[in-house]
TITORNU-863278 format. One record per residue (C-alpha): x, y, z; residue in one letter. Coordinates in Angstrom, 2 decimals. Each point is the difference from the previous one (the first is absolute). Layout:
X|Y|Z|A
...
//
This chain:
126.52|-76.10|-18.33|M
-3.21|0.79|-1.88|Q
-3.21|-0.04|2.02|L
-2.77|-2.27|-1.23|G
-3.75|0.22|0.55|Y
0.10|-1.82|3.33|N
2.85|2.12|1.35|E
-1.57|3.29|-1.04|I
-3.26|-0.98|1.70|M
1.93|-0.61|3.22|I
1.78|3.34|-0.32|V
-3.19|1.90|-0.84|S
-1.63|-1.19|3.22|K
2.15|2.66|1.67|Y
-1.17|2.85|-2.23|F
-1.66|2.82|1.95|E
-2.61|1.39|-2.38|D
-1.65|-0.52|-3.36|I
2.50|2.28|-1.76|N
2.79|-2.52|0.69|D
-1.97|-2.71|-1.80|F
-0.90|2.27|-2.91|I
3.59|1.20|-0.39|N
1.25|-3.60|-0.09|L
-2.36|-0.96|-2.81|E
0.61|3.20|-1.95|M
3.76|-0.19|0.43|G
0.61|-3.69|-0.70|V
-1.94|-1.43|-2.93|K
0.32|-3.65|1.00|R
-1.65|0.67|3.36|F
-3.19|1.38|-1.48|R
-2.93|-1.87|1.46|G
1.78|-0.43|3.35|N
-3.02|1.29|1.95|M
-2.27|-2.50|-1.75|E
2.06|-2.85|1.47|R
-0.83|0.96|3.57|F
-2.73|-2.00|1.74|H
0.15|2.33|3.02|F
0.44|3.75|0.35|N
3.54|0.86|1.26|P
-1.05|3.61|0.74|I
-3.24|1.77|1.02|P
-2.20|0.70|-3.04|L
-2.57|2.60|-1.01|N
-2.67|-0.16|-2.68|Q
2.57|0.87|-2.67|Y
2.95|-2.19|0.99|S
-2.38|-2.93|0.64|R
-0.47|-0.31|-3.77|K
3.73|-0.63|-0.45|L
-0.15|-3.17|2.12|F
-2.87|-1.88|-1.72|P
0.83|-3.50|1.28|N
-0.05|0.53|3.77|I
-1.40|-2.94|1.97|E
1.29|0.95|3.48|T
-0.53|3.61|1.00|F
2.37|1.46|2.61|H
-1.29|2.83|2.20|I
3.06|1.78|1.39|Y
-1.59|2.99|1.77|N
-3.41|0.87|1.44|K
-0.39|2.67|-2.65|E
0.63|-2.33|-2.96|D
-2.72|-0.27|-2.60|E
-1.49|-3.52|-0.04|I
-1.13|-1.72|-3.19|F
-2.41|-2.90|-0.30|K
0.18|-0.71|-3.68|D
1.60|-2.31|-2.53|G
1.54|-3.20|1.34|K
0.60|1.17|3.58|I
-0.86|-2.75|2.47|F
2.23|0.83|2.99|K
0.98|3.11|1.99|Y
3.19|0.39|2.07|V
-0.16|2.76|2.64|I
3.40|1.40|1.04|W
-0.94|2.96|2.20|Y
-0.39|-0.43|3.75|K
-3.42|-1.09|1.30|V
-1.08|-0.91|3.51|S
-1.04|-3.56|0.74|Y
-3.58|1.20|0.58|S
-0.09|1.75|-3.38|R
1.46|-3.09|-1.65|Y
-2.84|-2.15|1.38|L
-2.54|2.51|-1.31|E
1.49|0.30|-3.48|E
1.49|-3.40|-0.80|K
-1.39|-1.92|-2.92|E
0.86|-3.36|-1.45|E
3.14|0.09|-2.19|M
1.13|3.38|1.44|N
3.38|0.21|1.73|E
1.07|2.47|2.70|Y
3.73|0.66|0.43|K
0.02|2.42|2.94|N
-2.50|-0.85|2.75|I
0.66|1.78|3.30|E
-1.28|-1.12|3.40|Y
-0.97|3.25|1.69|T
-0.87|0.83|3.59|Q
-3.64|0.12|-1.05|E
0.32|-3.48|-1.54|D
1.50|-1.32|3.23|R
-2.87|1.44|2.02|N
-2.43|-1.86|-2.27|I
1.80|-3.28|-0.73|F
2.35|-0.40|2.98|G
3.65|-0.99|0.40|N
0.02|-3.03|-2.31|I
1.41|1.32|-3.26|I
-1.67|-1.17|-3.25|P
2.43|-1.53|-2.50|I
-1.07|2.46|-2.72|E
1.60|2.92|1.87|V
3.32|1.45|-1.25|H
0.79|2.64|2.63|S
-0.91|1.34|3.43|F
-1.22|3.60|-0.01|G
1.24|2.76|2.26|N
-1.05|-0.47|3.65|E
-1.70|-3.29|-0.84|C
0.58|-1.54|3.46|F
0.97|3.25|1.72|C
-0.63|-0.08|3.77|K
-1.42|-3.53|-0.03|C
1.12|-0.40|3.61|T
-1.32|-3.57|0.29|S
1.82|-1.29|-3.10|L
2.65|-2.53|1.11|K
0.94|-1.62|-3.31|S
-1.05|0.00|-3.62|I
0.44|-2.20|-3.04|N
1.01|2.00|-3.07|I
-0.74|-1.86|-3.26|P
2.64|-0.30|-2.72|T
-2.10|2.17|-2.31|S
1.01|3.12|1.99|I
2.76|2.15|-1.55|S
-0.35|3.22|2.01|K
-0.75|0.84|3.64|I
-1.27|3.58|0.23|G
0.94|2.90|2.26|N
-0.90|-0.39|3.70|S
-1.51|-3.37|-0.84|C
0.69|-1.56|3.43|F
0.71|3.22|1.90|E
-0.98|-0.22|3.66|G
-0.75|-3.75|-0.09|C
1.20|-0.23|3.59|S
-0.75|-3.75|0.37|S
1.72|-1.11|-3.21|L
2.83|-2.35|0.97|K
0.93|-1.64|-3.29|S
-0.66|0.35|-3.69|I
1.23|-1.95|-3.00|E
0.56|2.04|-3.14|I
-0.21|-2.15|-3.16|P
2.57|0.14|-2.79|T
-2.56|1.69|-2.25|S
0.32|3.31|1.91|V
2.27|2.60|-1.62|I
-0.96|3.14|1.94|E
-0.62|0.71|3.70|I
-1.51|3.47|0.48|G
0.75|2.95|2.26|N
-0.72|-0.53|3.73|E
-1.21|-3.48|-0.86|C
0.79|-1.59|3.41|F
0.26|3.23|1.98|K
-0.66|-0.52|3.74|E
-0.49|-3.77|-0.30|C
1.32|-0.20|3.55|S
-0.07|-3.83|0.37|L
1.60|-0.85|-3.35|L
3.26|-1.78|0.88|K
1.38|-1.08|-3.36|S
-0.88|0.08|-3.66|I
1.44|-1.76|-3.03|E
0.23|2.22|-3.07|I
-0.01|-2.16|-3.15|P
2.43|0.45|-2.88|T
-2.83|1.29|-2.19|S
-0.24|3.29|1.92|V
1.47|3.03|-1.79|I
-1.36|2.91|2.07|T
-0.39|0.49|3.76|I
-1.80|3.29|0.69|G
0.72|2.93|2.32|N
-0.45|-0.66|3.74|W
-0.99|-3.56|-0.86|C
0.87|-1.55|3.40|F
-0.11|3.20|2.05|Y
-0.55|-0.71|3.72|K
-0.09|-3.78|-0.43|C
1.30|-0.13|3.56|S
0.17|-3.83|0.24|S
1.76|-0.56|-3.33|L
3.32|-1.70|0.78|T
1.26|-1.12|-3.41|T
-0.65|0.53|-3.69|I
1.56|-0.97|-3.33|N
0.52|2.23|-3.03|I
0.42|-1.99|-3.25|P
2.07|1.14|-2.98|T
-3.18|0.52|-2.03|S
-0.78|3.17|1.97|V
0.91|3.14|-1.95|S
-1.80|2.55|2.16|K
-0.33|0.35|3.77|I
-1.95|3.03|1.16|G
0.92|2.59|2.61|Y
-0.40|-0.87|3.68|G
-0.66|-3.63|-0.82|C
1.28|-1.35|3.36|F
-0.34|3.14|2.13|E
-0.85|-0.72|3.66|E
0.28|-3.77|-0.46|C
1.54|-0.12|3.46|E
0.32|-3.83|0.13|S
1.60|-0.34|-3.43|L
3.47|-1.33|0.78|T
0.67|-2.19|-3.05|S
-0.31|0.41|-3.77|I
0.82|-2.49|-2.73|N
1.17|1.62|-3.24|I
1.15|-2.21|-2.86|E
2.19|2.56|-1.75|D
1.60|2.52|2.39|V
2.30|2.46|-1.80|K
1.06|2.27|2.85|Y
-0.93|0.96|3.55|I
0.63|3.57|1.12|S
-0.89|1.67|3.27|K
-3.28|1.18|-1.47|E
-1.14|-2.56|-2.56|R
0.23|-3.53|-1.37|I
0.61|-0.08|-3.78|F
-1.13|-3.06|-1.94|M
-1.00|-1.72|-3.23|N
0.79|0.40|-3.70|E
-0.32|1.15|-2.74|P
-1.95|2.68|1.90|M
1.73|1.13|3.17|L
-2.46|0.59|2.85|I
0.40|0.60|3.71|S
-1.78|0.16|3.34|I
0.65|2.09|3.06|K
1.50|-2.24|2.69|I
-2.72|-0.74|2.60|P
0.89|1.42|3.41|E
0.35|-3.33|1.86|N
1.36|-2.14|-2.85|L
2.84|-2.27|1.10|K
0.26|-2.73|-2.64|M
0.06|-0.14|-3.80|I
0.00|-3.49|-1.51|N
0.74|-1.47|3.43|G
3.12|2.12|0.57|K
0.68|3.06|2.11|N
-0.20|3.25|-1.93|I
3.29|1.54|-1.11|E
-0.62|3.60|-1.01|K
2.42|1.84|-2.30|K
0.66|3.56|-1.10|D
-2.47|0.92|-2.77|I
2.78|1.87|-1.83|N
1.85|-3.27|-0.56|E
-2.93|-1.55|-1.85|F
0.86|-0.81|-3.62|I
-3.15|-0.63|-2.02|I
0.51|-3.29|-1.89|P
0.08|0.06|-3.80|S
-2.83|-2.55|0.00|S
-2.38|2.82|1.00|I
-1.92|1.67|-2.87|T
-2.40|2.16|2.01|K
0.13|1.65|3.41|I
-3.42|-0.39|1.58|G
-2.31|2.56|1.54|D
1.26|1.48|3.28|G
3.08|-2.21|-0.09|C
2.30|2.42|1.88|F
-2.79|1.79|1.86|Y
1.29|1.77|3.13|E
3.55|-1.34|-0.35|C
1.16|3.00|2.01|T
3.71|-0.89|-0.02|S
0.26|-0.55|-3.78|L
2.40|2.59|-1.44|T
0.60|-1.35|-3.51|S
-0.81|-3.00|-2.15|I
1.07|-1.44|-3.32|N
-2.77|-1.29|-2.24|I
1.21|-2.76|-2.35|P
-0.58|0.15|-3.75|T
-2.36|-2.96|0.23|S
-2.68|2.28|1.51|I
-2.72|1.34|-2.35|S
-2.47|1.44|2.51|E
0.16|1.68|3.41|I
-3.32|-0.50|1.78|G
-2.39|2.37|1.71|D
1.23|1.53|3.25|G
3.28|-1.87|-0.34|C
2.20|2.46|1.94|F
-2.67|1.88|1.94|V
1.34|1.58|3.20|C
3.66|-0.88|-0.52|C
1.18|3.25|1.65|P
3.74|-0.83|-0.20|S
0.04|-0.90|-3.71|L
2.32|2.48|-1.72|T
0.70|-1.72|-3.30|S
-1.30|-2.74|-2.25|I
0.96|-1.13|-3.45|N
-2.77|-1.01|-2.37|I
1.28|-2.14|-2.91|P
-1.25|0.29|-3.58|T
-1.83|-3.31|0.40|S
-2.67|1.71|2.14|V
-3.02|1.25|-1.97|I
-2.44|0.89|2.79|E
0.25|1.74|3.38|I
-3.10|-0.65|2.08|G
-2.45|2.08|1.97|F
1.58|1.83|2.96|G
3.29|-1.78|-0.60|C
2.28|2.54|1.75|F
-2.63|1.73|2.13|Y
1.60|1.66|3.06|E
3.57|-0.93|-0.89|C
1.10|3.09|1.89|L
3.76|-0.28|-0.69|S
-0.16|-0.76|-3.73|L
1.75|2.91|-1.72|T
0.06|-1.09|-3.65|S
-0.96|-2.92|-2.20|I
0.81|-0.88|-3.59|N
-2.96|-1.30|-1.98|I
1.17|-2.25|-2.88|P
-1.43|0.32|-3.51|S
-1.75|-3.35|0.41|S
-2.58|1.40|2.45|I
-3.50|0.47|-1.43|T
-1.94|1.08|3.09|S
0.26|1.45|3.50|F
-2.79|-1.00|2.34|G
-2.26|2.29|2.00|Y
1.82|1.91|2.84|V
3.21|-1.71|-1.11|C
2.39|2.55|1.56|F
-2.46|1.73|2.33|K
1.64|1.64|3.04|E
3.54|-0.79|-1.15|C
0.95|3.24|1.71|T
3.74|-0.24|-0.78|S
-0.43|-0.74|-3.71|L
1.64|2.87|-1.89|T
-0.01|-1.25|-3.59|S
-1.43|-2.71|-2.23|I
-0.04|-0.86|-3.70|N
-3.01|-1.04|-2.08|I
0.96|-1.96|-3.15|P
-1.99|-0.04|-3.26|T
-1.02|-3.61|0.64|S
-2.46|1.08|2.72|V
-3.65|-0.05|-1.15|I
-1.72|0.39|3.38|E
0.82|1.93|3.17|I
-2.32|-0.63|2.93|G
-1.83|2.67|1.99|D
1.92|1.89|2.68|E
3.20|-1.68|-1.12|C
2.17|2.84|1.36|F
-2.42|1.34|2.62|Y
1.75|1.57|3.01|E
3.45|-0.52|-1.56|C
0.94|3.29|1.61|T
3.68|-0.10|-1.07|S
-0.68|-0.90|-3.64|L
1.37|3.00|-1.88|T
1.28|-1.63|-3.20|S
-1.42|-2.34|-2.66|L
1.67|-1.54|-3.01|T
-2.50|-0.74|-2.78|I
1.24|-1.30|-3.35|E
-2.94|1.02|-2.17|D
-1.84|3.11|1.22|I
-2.88|1.12|-2.21|K
-1.31|2.94|2.01|Y
0.06|1.60|3.46|I
-3.13|1.79|1.18|S
-0.77|1.63|3.34|E
-1.45|-3.28|1.28|E
1.73|-2.89|-1.76|R
3.00|-1.27|-1.93|I
-0.95|-1.82|-3.23|F
2.40|-2.56|-1.39|M
0.78|-3.05|-2.12|N
-1.40|-1.61|-3.15|E
-1.85|-1.72|-1.61|P
-2.11|0.12|3.20|M
-0.17|3.46|1.50|L
0.20|-0.05|3.81|I
0.44|2.66|2.65|S
0.78|0.66|3.65|I
-1.13|2.72|2.33|K
2.93|2.37|0.61|I
1.46|-0.76|3.47|P
-0.44|2.88|2.43|K
3.68|0.96|0.44|N
1.28|-0.94|-3.47|L
2.45|2.57|-1.39|K
1.94|-1.77|-2.76|M
-0.85|-2.28|-2.92|I
2.92|-1.45|-1.95|N
2.34|2.41|1.78|G
-1.93|3.12|-1.01|K
-2.41|2.26|1.83|N
-3.64|-0.86|-0.66|I
-1.75|2.13|-2.61|E
-3.75|-0.50|0.33|K
-2.36|0.80|-2.89|K
-3.72|0.48|-0.51|D
-1.66|-3.42|-0.31|I
-2.28|1.40|-2.74|N
3.01|0.48|-2.28|E
0.93|-3.69|0.17|F
-0.22|-1.71|-3.40|I
0.04|-3.77|0.37|I
2.66|-1.36|-2.40|P
-1.09|-2.17|-2.93|S
2.37|-2.72|1.29|S
-2.50|-0.73|2.82|I
-2.44|-2.89|-0.57|N
-1.36|-0.38|3.54|K
-0.69|2.49|2.77|I
0.77|-1.66|3.31|G
-1.70|-0.38|3.36|Y
-0.83|3.34|1.69|K
2.13|1.82|-2.56|C
-1.81|3.36|0.40|F
-1.23|-0.74|3.52|Y
-1.10|3.17|1.84|E
1.33|2.34|-2.70|C
-2.51|2.55|1.25|T
1.07|2.76|-2.42|S
-0.35|-2.16|-3.14|L
-2.77|1.46|-2.20|K
0.33|-1.89|-3.27|S
2.26|-2.54|-1.66|I
0.40|-1.63|-3.37|N
0.74|-3.71|-0.08|I
2.10|-1.06|-3.02|P
-1.30|-2.55|-2.50|T
2.55|-2.65|1.02|N
-1.56|-0.49|3.45|V
-2.03|-3.21|0.37|S
-0.64|-0.04|3.75|K
-0.70|2.64|2.62|I
0.96|-1.51|3.36|G
-1.92|-0.34|3.25|N
-0.68|3.30|1.82|R
1.94|1.83|-2.70|C
-1.79|3.37|0.42|F
-1.22|-0.63|3.54|Y
-1.07|3.26|1.69|E
1.12|2.26|-2.86|C
-2.57|2.46|1.30|S
0.64|2.70|-2.65|S
-0.10|-2.31|-3.04|L
-2.74|1.23|-2.33|T
0.83|-1.78|-3.25|S
1.99|-2.93|-1.31|I
0.34|-1.56|-3.43|T
0.11|-3.79|-0.10|I
1.28|-1.29|-3.36|P
-1.32|-3.06|-1.85|T
3.17|-1.88|0.90|S
-1.19|-0.39|3.62|V
-1.66|-3.35|0.75|I
-0.09|0.09|3.81|E
-0.77|2.67|2.60|I
1.06|-1.15|3.47|G
-1.63|-0.24|3.40|F
-0.82|3.40|1.55|G
1.63|1.73|-2.95|C
-1.94|3.29|0.29|F
-1.08|-0.36|3.63|Y
-0.87|3.41|1.53|K
0.79|1.98|-3.15|C
-2.42|2.59|1.35|L
0.24|2.41|-2.95|S
-0.36|-2.53|-2.83|L
-3.24|0.84|-1.83|T
0.05|-2.43|-2.93|S
2.17|-2.66|-1.54|I
0.02|-1.79|-3.34|E
0.90|-3.68|0.25|I
1.10|-1.45|-3.35|P
-1.39|-3.25|-1.41|S
3.42|-1.63|0.46|S
-0.54|-0.18|3.78|V
-1.17|-3.45|1.12|S
0.45|0.39|3.75|K
-0.95|2.79|2.39|I
1.31|-0.72|3.49|G
-2.01|-0.04|3.22|N
-0.46|3.44|1.64|K
1.23|1.57|-3.23|C
-2.11|3.18|0.24|F
-0.98|-0.12|3.69|S
-0.51|3.46|1.51|W
0.28|1.80|-3.35|C
-2.57|2.42|1.36|S
0.07|2.36|-3.03|S
-0.36|-2.73|-2.63|L
-3.19|0.72|-1.96|T
0.36|-2.39|-2.92|S
2.03|-2.95|-1.16|I
-0.18|-2.38|-2.92|N
0.58|-3.69|0.56|I
1.10|-1.72|-3.22|P
-1.43|-3.32|-1.17|S
3.40|-1.62|0.59|S
-0.62|0.02|3.79|V
-1.71|-3.13|1.41|S
-0.21|0.84|3.71|K
-0.44|3.05|2.21|L
2.01|-0.71|3.15|G
-0.90|0.68|3.59|Y
-0.24|3.65|1.11|E
0.81|1.03|-3.56|C
-2.09|3.22|0.23|F
-0.34|0.18|3.79|Y
-1.20|3.46|1.13|E
0.15|1.58|-3.46|C
-2.47|2.64|1.21|Y
-0.21|1.92|-3.30|S
-0.53|-2.95|-2.35|L
-3.46|0.46|-1.54|T
-0.19|-2.81|-2.54|S
2.01|-2.89|-1.32|I
-0.37|-2.50|-2.82|T
1.04|-3.55|0.73|I
1.06|-1.81|-3.18|P
-1.35|-3.41|-1.01|T
3.41|-1.54|0.64|S
-0.40|0.35|3.79|V
-1.21|-3.14|1.79|S
0.50|1.03|3.65|K
-0.31|3.22|1.97|I
2.16|-0.24|3.12|G
-0.74|0.60|3.67|N
-0.52|3.68|0.97|W
0.59|0.98|-3.63|C
-2.28|3.09|-0.01|F
-0.65|0.40|3.73|I
-0.60|3.63|1.06|Y
-0.20|1.24|-3.60|C
-2.63|2.43|1.25|S
-0.44|1.88|-3.33|S
-0.40|-3.11|-2.16|L
-3.46|0.31|-1.57|Q
-0.25|-2.74|-2.57|T
1.81|-3.16|-0.94|I
-0.67|-2.70|-2.55|K
1.17|-3.50|0.79|I
0.53|-2.13|-3.13|P
-1.18|-3.60|-0.34|T
3.63|-1.17|0.16|S
0.09|0.68|3.77|V
-0.64|-3.06|2.17|S
1.10|1.29|3.41|K
-0.42|3.21|1.99|I
2.32|0.20|3.02|G
-0.71|0.84|3.64|N
-1.09|3.63|0.62|Y
0.62|0.77|-3.66|C
-2.54|2.87|-0.28|F
-0.38|0.61|3.74|C
-0.72|3.66|0.90|E
-0.38|1.06|-3.65|C
-2.67|2.36|1.24|S
-0.67|1.75|-3.35|S
-0.38|-3.20|-2.01|L
-3.45|0.08|-1.58|T
0.40|-2.49|-2.82|S
1.70|-3.38|-0.15|I
-0.96|-3.05|-2.02|N
0.39|-3.54|1.32|I
0.57|-2.43|-2.90|P
-0.99|-3.66|0.30|S
3.67|-0.97|-0.44|S
0.76|0.95|3.62|I
0.13|-3.16|2.11|T
1.88|1.33|3.02|S
-0.89|3.07|2.05|F
2.33|1.23|2.74|G
-1.09|0.94|3.50|Y
-1.17|3.60|0.38|G
0.61|0.66|-3.70|C
-3.00|2.37|-0.20|F
-0.08|1.19|3.61|Y
-1.03|3.68|0.17|H
0.18|0.51|-3.77|C
-2.46|2.50|-1.49|G
-2.19|-2.61|-1.69|C
0.02|-2.43|2.93|E
-3.78|-0.08|0.41|E
-0.55|-0.66|-3.69|E
2.57|-2.80|-0.02|L
-1.65|-1.67|3.00|K
-2.97|-0.74|-2.28|K
2.23|-2.23|-2.12|N
-0.51|-3.47|1.48|K
3.19|-1.24|-1.62|K
2.10|2.22|2.27|I
0.61|-1.60|3.45|P
-0.95|1.94|3.14|K
3.60|0.03|1.25|Y
0.86|2.37|-2.87|C
-1.70|2.75|2.00|F
1.55|-0.81|3.39|E
2.58|2.13|1.77|E
2.11|-2.73|1.62|S
3.58|0.10|-1.29|F
0.70|-3.69|0.48|E
1.57|-1.76|-2.97|E
-2.13|-2.48|-1.86|Y
//
């Protein structure tokens, strides 16, 4: 089927940045002029990309930091980021539309317990400890009830949740001691951690099939809870009730529970549970603390094993993971003390953070070439892990094992590891590592804490340097970034204490937040004109940085961007910049010269607090007084 103009406009609504739109028009001749057909902006725009969408009539503002245009044919603004009800009343204008209005605790203190129909969600702790609240009418505009929203509402006896609600937050009804029953509508997908903790009068509750996540401790200390209605029970073990499809979820059986769906509970051996083939994902914490589980067969219908799925299953000795599974979640096998080995199929692309942490009996594991991300502390305290099988080793240094392509990834060498691929480990100097030309991306934390790394050459095939890639490489003095690189990730050079200078090529369009934070020896850096934003804490505590040139492509300077750059003497802000973030130049004590162009329409709190030219800047009536205040409250 060939896509027409209408279909490609629908598809392009899901594009992530301007490059996707440009590539479409450059790559497919008949779709040239696609951007001109849009009467709204499907992505945030800057002064350059705005020109590519000349016929916008409705302007969408997706984030607080988005640049706002009031030109051309624009007659309406749609605000997608979260605003409080009070802020909405202050800012609203005729023809503007707000998509995410939150009723906060502050709003409730001002406007009371009758909820305005414009509101879309309740903020965290909105009604927290309203001890006199007995009932409340929730309008059908509400889709989310925030964390601890009704916590400690000790007089609340009943509440009706409308079918518009899809998420009930953590500790939402915690210690609502008079709440006897609650009807959860079929719209609800998520019930948060400790949601009904210590609801001591709660006698019955229903869990619809729509629910795909129930948090930890949801019904802990609900001492009166004797009956639960569950539409789709799959299995009842001594520890948990398993339910729903296509995502299998579970809850810990409340201590005094006697009835499920009007019948006495019949508990079975967890080891006899056969996961139905109708299940495609095993939910977060599904087998949490199933202490008698010794083994389980995962059917080939499963594609994902959720976070914390088998946490604290101390009797689990074996598990088969089929080739249908592509992701193993955060902390999946944490504290599976009896697990001795596990075979990872070639379908797996990632292991979550602390995935096998404290699997103290695990002696061996394989890592296939399909894996592109291994979470932090994945094998931490695996004290018996002496052998690894890795299909595609690139290099073994004193600190890490580098592997796989086209994305280079690595793991920290486990403490007691002796063998890799059946051979004794031969560690080499990290400074002799030559990254192969087959690599096109350097993965997350790839050189993390390689403290002896002094310099490295990145090959010309690499297009992306991942988040925290050279994090705390304290001896790194030089690095060559080729013109093939277009993105440098979050915290990429964080605490590279010996890095004195770096040349960023004009191919780079994105420099991640905290990219050069704590690079205390960095004296100079060039920022190419391809970069449009300097992220938050980008040069945080770069003590040795004396000057910097911001190109005319930059429109925003993020929060805390140059905070504590105590040697920074001069900086020129171009007329392209419209926003300076909170505490941006705070404590830049040597700063003697800075220009403030008329293009700046938004100044962050404390942005010039204790900077060297503070007194001179105070004479500029355009700069608000709060720019010189110490308070670290967010604007």
